C-alpha positions in Angstrom: 1.5 26.9 109.5 -1.8 28.4 110.5 -1.9 30.8 113.5 -4.7 32.6 115.2 -4.6 36.4 115.2 -4.4 38.2 118.5 -8.2 39.0 118.4 -9.0 35.3 117.7 -6.9 33.8 120.5 -9.8 33.4 123.0 -12.5 32.7 120.5 -12.7 28.9 121.0 -12.8 29.2 124.8 -15.2 32.2 125.0 -17.6 30.6 122.6 -17.6 27.3 124.4 -18.2 29.0 127.7 -21.1 30.9 126.3 -22.8 27.6 125.5 -23.8 26.3 128.9 -23.5 22.6 128.9 -24.1 20.7 132.1 -24.0 17.0 131.8 -26.7 15.7 129.6 -27.2 19.0 127.9 -24.1 19.3 125.8 -25.5 19.3 122.2 -25.2 23.0 121.5 -21.6 23.1 122.7 -20.7 20.0 120.8 -22.2 21.4 117.6 -20.2 24.6 118.1 -16.9 22.8 118.7 -17.3 20.5 115.7 -17.9 23.6 113.5 -15.0 25.4 115.1 -12.6 22.6 114.4 -13.7 22.7 110.8 -13.1 26.5 110.7 -9.6 25.9 112.2 -8.6 23.6 109.4 -8.9 20.1 110.9 -8.9 17.3 108.4 -12.3 16.3 109.5 -14.7 16.9 112.5 -17.9 15.2 113.5 -20.3 14.2 116.3 -19.9 10.5 117.1 -22.6 8.1 118.1 -22.3 9.0 121.8 -22.6 12.7 121.2 -18.9 13.5 121.6 -17.3 16.3 119.5 -14.3 14.8 117.6 -11.8 16.6 115.4 -9.0 14.9 113.5 -5.9 16.5 112.0 -3.8 14.3 109.7 -4.4 10.9 108.1 -1.6 8.8 109.5 -1.9 5.5 111.2 -0.2 6.7 114.4 -2.5 8.4 116.8 -2.2 11.0 119.6 -5.5 11.4 121.4 -6.2 14.6 123.3 -9.3 13.8 125.4 -11.1 16.6 127.1 -14.7 16.8 128.3 -17.3 19.3 127.2 -19.8 19.0 130.0 -19.7 20.9 133.2 -21.4 20.8 136.6 -24.6 22.7 136.9 -24.7 26.4 137.6 -24.4 29.0 134.9 -21.8 31.7 135.4 -21.9 34.7 133.1 -18.9 34.9 130.8 -17.0 38.0 131.8 -13.4 39.1 131.2 -11.9 41.2 133.9 -8.3 42.2 133.2 -6.4 39.0 132.6 -9.1 36.7 134.1 -11.9 35.1 132.3 -14.9 33.9 134.3 -17.4 31.3 133.2 -18.7 27.8 134.0 -16.2 25.4 132.7 -13.4 27.9 132.3 -11.3 25.6 134.5 -13.2 22.3 134.5 -12.8 21.6 131.8 -13.5 23.8 128.8 -10.2 25.6 129.4 -8.1 22.4 128.8 -10.4 21.3 125.9 -10.1 24.7 124.2 -6.4 24.6 124.6 -6.3 21.2 123.0 -8.4 22.5 120.1 -6.3 25.6 119.6 -3.0 23.9 119.9 -3.7 21.3 117.3 -5.1 24.0 115.0 -1.8 25.9 115.2 0.5 23.1 114.0 0.7 21.4 110.6 -0.5 17.9 110.0 2.5 15.5 110.3 2.9 12.7 107.8 2.2 9.4 109.4 0.3 10.9 112.4 -3.3 11.8 113.4 -4.0 14.3 116.2 -7.4 13.5 117.6 -9.2 16.0 119.8 -12.3 14.8 121.6 -14.8 16.8 123.7 -16.4 14.0 125.6 -19.9 14.2 127.1 -21.1 13.4 130.6 -17.7 13.1 132.3 -19.3 14.7 135.4 -21.7 11.8 135.6 -20.7 8.4 134.6 -18.1 9.2 131.8 -20.5 8.1 129.0 -18.4 9.8 126.3 -15.1 8.2 127.4 -16.6 4.8 127.9 -17.9 4.9 124.3 -14.5 5.4 122.7 -12.5 2.8 124.4 -12.3 0.5 121.4 -12.5 3.3 118.7 -9.0 4.6 119.1 -5.6 3.0 119.7 -3.3 5.9 120.6 0.5 5.8 121.0 0.1 8.7 123.4 -2.9 10.1 125.3 -3.3 13.5 127.0 -6.3 14.0 129.2 -7.7 17.5 129.7 -8.1 18.6 133.3 -6.9 21.7 135.1 -3.7 21.3 137.0 -1.9 24.7 136.2 0.1 25.1 133.0 3.4 23.8 134.4 2.1 20.7 136.2 1.6 17.2 134.9 -0.8 14.8 136.7 0.1 11.1 136.7 -2.3 9.6 139.1 -6.0 9.9 140.1 -7.9 8.1 142.8 -10.8 5.8 142.3 -14.3 6.4 143.5 -17.2 4.3 144.8 -20.7 5.2 146.1 -23.1 3.3 148.3 -26.4 3.6 150.2 -26.5 2.7 153.9 -30.2 1.7 154.5 -32.0 0.8 157.8 -35.7 0.0 158.1 -37.1 -0.8 161.6 -40.4 -0.9 163.3 -41.5 2.4 164.9 -41.5 2.5 168.7 -41.8 5.0 171.5 -38.8 7.3 172.1 -38.8 6.3 175.8 -37.4 2.9 174.9 -33.7 2.4 175.0 -33.4 0.9 171.5 -31.8 2.8 168.8 -34.0 4.0 166.0 -33.3 3.5 162.3 -31.3 6.7 161.8 -29.2 6.1 164.9 -28.3 2.6 163.6 -27.4 4.0 160.1 -25.2 6.6 161.8 -23.5 3.9 163.9 -22.7 2.1 160.7 -21.2 5.2 159.1 -19.1 5.8 162.3 -17.7 2.3 161.9 -16.6 3.1 158.4 -15.0 6.3 159.6 -13.2 4.5 162.4 -11.8 1.8 160.1 -10.8 4.4 157.4 -9.0 6.5 160.0 -7.0 3.5 161.1 -6.1 2.6 157.5 -5.1 6.2 156.8 -2.9 6.5 159.8 -0.4 4.2 158.1 -0.3 6.3 154.9 1.9 9.3 154.8 0.5 10.8 151.6 -3.0 12.0 150.9 -3.0 10.2 147.6 -2.8 6.9 149.4 -5.5 7.6 151.9 -9.3 7.0 151.8 -11.4 10.1 151.7 -15.1 9.7 152.8 -18.1 11.9 152.3 -21.8 11.9 153.1 -23.5 13.2 149.9 -27.1 12.9 151.0 -29.4 11.5 153.7 -33.0 11.1 154.5 -35.3 9.7 157.2 -39.0 9.1 157.2 -41.7 6.9 158.7 -45.1 5.7 157.6 -46.5 5.4 161.1 -45.4 1.8 161.4 -41.8 1.7 160.1 -38.9 4.1 160.1 -36.6 4.3 157.1 -33.1 5.9 157.2 -30.8 6.2 154.2 -27.3 7.7 154.1 -25.6 8.1 150.7 -21.8 7.9 151.0 -19.0 8.3 148.6 -15.3 7.2 148.9 -12.2 8.3 147.1 -10.1 5.2 146.9 -6.4 5.1 146.6 -4.3 2.6 144.6 -4.3 -0.7 146.5 -8.1 -0.7 147.2 -10.4 -1.7 144.4 -14.1 -0.9 144.5 -14.9 -4.6 145.0 -12.6 -4.8 148.0 -14.2 -1.6 149.3 -17.7 -2.9 149.1 -16.7 -6.1 150.8 -15.1 -4.1 153.7 -18.3 -2.0 154.0 -20.3 -5.2 154.5 -17.9 -6.5 157.1 -18.1 -3.3 159.0 -21.9 -3.1 158.8 -23.2 -6.7 158.8 -26.7 -5.9 160.0 -27.2 -2.9 157.7 -28.4 -3.0 154.1 -25.8 -1.8 151.7 -26.3 -1.0 148.0 -23.7 0.1 145.6 -24.8 2.9 143.3 -23.5 4.2 140.0 -20.4 2.9 138.3 -17.3 2.6 140.5 -14.0 3.9 139.1 -10.7 2.3 139.9 -7.6 4.3 140.9 -5.0 4.7 138.2 -1.4 5.9 138.1 0.9 6.1 135.1 4.6 6.1 134.7 6.9 9.2 134.9 9.5 7.4 132.7 7.9 7.8 129.2 8.7 9.8 126.2 5.4 11.7 126.7 6.4 12.9 130.1 9.8 13.8 128.9 8.2 15.9 126.1 6.1 17.8 128.6 9.1 18.4 130.8 11.1 19.8 127.9 8.2 21.9 126.6 7.4 23.4 130.0 11.0 24.3 130.5 11.2 25.8 127.0 8.4 28.2 128.0 10.3 29.2 131.2 8.3 27.0 133.5 9.4 24.8 136.4 7.6 21.5 135.7 6.0 19.6 138.6 4.2 16.3 139.0 0.9 16.0 140.9 -1.3 13.1 142.1 -5.0 14.0 142.3 -7.6 13.0 144.8 -10.4 13.2 142.2 -11.3 10.9 139.3 -11.3 11.7 135.6 -11.7 10.1 132.2 -8.0 9.3 132.7 -9.1 6.4 135.0 -11.4 5.1 132.3 -9.2 5.1 129.2 -5.7 4.6 130.9 -6.0 0.9 131.7 -7.6 0.1 128.4 -5.4 2.1 126.0 -2.3 1.1 128.0 -0.1 3.7 126.4 1.9 6.6 127.8 -0.7 9.0 129.3 -0.8 12.1 131.4 -3.3 14.7 132.5 -2.6 18.2 131.5 -4.5 21.5 131.2 -4.5 25.2 132.2 -6.5 26.5 135.2 -6.2 26.4 139.0 -8.1 23.4 140.3 -9.1 25.3 143.4 -11.8 26.9 141.2 -13.2 23.5 140.1 -17.0 23.6 140.5 -17.0 26.9 142.4 -19.4 29.9 142.0 -16.5 32.0 140.8 -14.9 29.6 138.4 -12.2 31.5 136.4 -9.0 31.0 134.4 -5.9 33.2 134.0 -5.7 34.1 130.3 -1.9 34.1 130.2 -1.9 30.6 131.6 -4.3 29.5 128.9 -1.9 30.9 126.2 1.1 29.2 127.9 -0.6 25.9 127.9 -1.2 26.1 124.2 2.5 26.7 123.6 3.4 23.8 125.8 1.0 21.5 124.0 2.4 22.6 120.6 5.9 21.8 121.8 4.9 18.4 123.1 3.2 17.4 119.8 6.1 18.5 117.8 8.6 16.6 120.0 6.6 13.4 119.9 6.2 13.4 116.1 9.8 14.2 115.2 
């Protein structure tokens, strides 16, 4: 069995962090990861047609896919190690989990009959281009999605998301008139959405089952004759509300306001606790002296994309405290990173016995 030396334990993560890779600019990081997988003894590694980094260990027909993402949000953070903490953009979301996947598979032998497939997907922080491109390429028996949830926690549910533009255009008039201008009308529409959502949420005890709303941008202008007001909104949608149903509700709440959906909506997804994959994680976390926990997340992830299509046992797992997601001081605890590798090795060994 190949093992990394103490001096080499952080190489994959540090080198990936040093290759700044905001969505759409992942090529250098992808090239590094493919070469790194080759160095670590993967059976084969390559860049696929979508630009994803892919590493395969083993030649069997049965597949376990470990899907992480190699892109980050914008904002370079110098890679600095301070004591037991490593700073850098992506250290948590989600090069930490992806590097843990890479290193864990490197440290176990190929298993007859099985393939371990590690994927560093591109553009997860945009429209999940990388994950969408592989839906028909793999048919895993088990799938593990790399996102930070702390080393002893397993995520089994993520909300959906949907974005829209509220737009109002109206003739310009003197402010002494009692009529509402374009921006006031747009705000009235937004307030109707807030009111209805608050009523819906009042019947839901858990945050995971509530609607979360945000204004992500707004603008107002006039050309001397007409005023234009645009509010860009985003919703985190719980199970039970599809994006189509959400857009229908928005139009009911704002019948006199133009509404345009933007981007690709993502549906909420929740997987079962009662699978051999979950049991393997519980066992492996306990074997590493951890107290396993389940978590339901308010965000969305590639989990939402592949889960309904692959229809196999699936969880989200990865080191890192999610409170540091997308923040200026993004950081990961190094011991947690090491523990997550041990947990993953245990899981893969249990599943392939």
